[in-house]
C-alpha positions in Angstrom: -2.7 -15.9 0.9 0.0 -17.7 2.8 2.6 -17.3 0.0 1.8 -13.6 -0.5 4.4 -11.4 -2.1 4.8 -7.6 -1.6 3.9 -7.0 -5.2 0.5 -8.6 -4.5 -0.3 -5.5 -2.5 0.1 -3.0 -5.3 -3.0 -0.9 -6.1 -5.0 -2.4 -3.2 -6.8 0.0 -0.8 -4.7 0.6 2.3 -7.1 -1.1 4.7 -7.1 -4.2 2.7 -3.4 -4.3 2.3 -2.9 -3.8 6.1 -5.2 -6.6 6.8 -3.4 -9.0 4.4 0.0 -8.0 5.8 -1.0 -8.6 9.4 -2.6 -11.9 8.5 0.7 -13.1 7.2 2.6 -11.9 10.3 4.3 -9.0 8.6 4.7 -5.8 10.6 3.7 -2.7 8.5 4.9 0.9 8.3 3.1 3.3 6.0 4.5 6.4 4.3 2.2 8.8 2.6 2.8 10.7 -0.6 0.8 13.0 -2.9 -0.3 12.2 -6.5 1.0 14.6 -9.2 -0.4 18.1 -9.0 -1.4 17.5 -5.4 -4.9 16.2 -6.2 -6.0 14.5 -2.9 -9.3 12.7 -3.2 -10.6 9.2 -2.8 -9.1 6.3 -0.7 -5.5 5.5 -0.1 -4.0 2.9 -2.4 -0.7 1.1 -2.3 1.8 2.5 -4.8 5.0 0.7 -3.6 6.0 -2.0 -1.1 9.5 -2.6 0.2 10.8 -5.2 2.6 12.7 -3.9 5.5 14.8 -5.9 8.1 12.8 -7.6 10.8 9.8 -8.8 8.8 8.7 -5.2 8.3 6.9 -4.1 5.1 7.0 -0.4 4.2 4.0 0.6 2.1 4.0 3.9 0.2 0.4 5.1 -0.4 -1.4 8.0 -2.0 -5.0 8.9 -2.5 -6.9 7.9 -5.7 -7.2 10.5 -8.4 -10.6 10.1 -10.1 -10.3 9.2 -13.8 -6.7 8.1 -13.4 -7.3 4.4 -13.1 -4.4 2.1 -13.9 
C-alpha cells in the first residue's frame, strides 16, 4: 500500500494498522478511548486517524463492542 491514506486505516485492528503505518515510513502515536457506556471487550480498532507534523500519524482507538459492528 504505497499510496495509503489515513482513512484506509479506519476500522482496522490496531496491530494491523501499526504494521501498515510503519511499512510506509509513518511514525505512529496512539491514543485510547472508551466506547459508549464504557464496554471494554475485544480487540482495539482504529476509530480516527490524524496527520501531525513530522510524518506522524495519531491513531485514536477503542476496543470492539460485540454486536456493534459497523
